[in-house]
C-alpha positions as a printed Julia matrix, in Angstrom:
107×3 Matrix{Float64}:
  86.2   126.93   97.96
  88.73  127.06   95.14
  88.36  125.4    91.77
  91.64  124.36   90.16
  92.19  122.48   86.92
  93.71  119.08   87.63
  96.33  119.6    84.9
  97.68  122.66   86.68
  98.65  120.72   89.83
 102.13  119.18   89.88
 102.54  118.51   93.6
 100.6   119.33   96.74
 102.18  119.87  100.13
  99.83  119.42  103.09
 100.32  121.9   105.92
  98.2   120.24  108.6
  99.06  117.54  111.08
  98.72  113.99  109.77
  95.67  111.95  110.75
  96.24  109.84  113.86
  97.08  106.16  113.36
  94.79  103.36  114.4
  91.54  104.96  113.31
  88.41  103.09  112.36
  89.01  103.56  108.63
  89.87  100.56  106.5
  93.59  100.37  105.73
  95.62   98.56  103.09
  99.12   97.41  103.95
 101.81   99.09  101.86
 105.6    98.92  101.84
 107.8   102.02  101.35
 109.87  101.95   98.16
 112.54  104.46   97.16
 111.66  106.35   93.98
 112.22  109.49   91.97
 109.4   111.1    89.98
 110.15  113.87   87.47
 107.59  116.51   86.56
 108.02  119.64   84.43
 110.64  121.66   86.33
 110.38  119.55   89.51
 112.02  116.37   90.8
 110.48  114.56   93.77
 112.6   111.91   95.49
 111.42  109.87   98.45
 109.35  106.85   99.42
 106.29  105.76   97.47
 104.13  103.08   99.05
 103.3    99.9    97.13
 101.51   96.67   97.96
 103.75   93.98   99.5
 105.46   91.95   96.79
 104.88   94.56   94.07
 107.85   94.98   91.73
 108.6    98.74   91.74
 110.03   98.52   88.22
 106.9    96.89   86.85
 104.3    99.12   88.53
 102.75  101.31   85.79
 102.64  104.74   87.46
 103.1   107.09   84.49
 100.03  108.43   82.75
  97.65  107.47   85.55
  95.05  110.07   86.36
  95.52  110.05   90.1
  97.85  111.36   92.76
 100.44  109.38   94.71
 101.79  110.27   98.16
 105.57  110.48   98.55
 106.9   110.42  102.1
 110.3   111.63  103.32
 110.31  113.72  100.15
 113.01  115.93   98.76
 111.56  118.33   96.2
 113.97  119.99   93.79
 112.7   122.85   91.65
 114.96  123.8    88.77
 113.1   126.32   86.65
 115.44  129.34   86.95
 117.51  128.55   90.02
 117.76  125.26   91.87
 115.67  125.26   95.04
 115.54  122.14   97.2
 113.42  121.48  100.26
 112.4   118.5   102.37
 108.82  117.62  103.33
 107.49  114.68  105.34
 104.73  114.26  102.72
 103.96  115.58   99.25
 101.3   114.41   96.82
 102.36  114.04   93.17
 100.0   114.34   90.19
 100.91  111.24   88.14
  99.07  112.65   85.14
 101.86  115.27   84.9
 104.79  112.92   85.62
 107.28  112.42   82.78
 109.62  109.89   84.41
 109.35  107.35   87.22
 112.6   105.81   88.47
 112.2   103.22   91.24
 115.06  102.68   93.67
 116.87  105.97   93.02
 115.84  107.86   96.16
 118.85  109.03   98.11
 121.35  108.45   95.3
């Protein structure tokens, strides 16, 4: 067990295989939406998943005290040198996000 302060987490990158689809758990339909989320020293660009019909520009993501999954993510770290890597899934701490830009993924 490891105890970590929530404020110290910017992003989490899972290293295990994703759960199989079609399980018995309740699911909520979501639609992928291109987005960029900036955190201190890190930019995450990829697909966030919103409810059908949700306006990505009107969804209040910043300042929420939860995490949001970003799929097909490109993570760019720019503290001392620029390091960029791709991950199928990262989890972003929205409490640490400083900018949310919908529709900018891939630009």
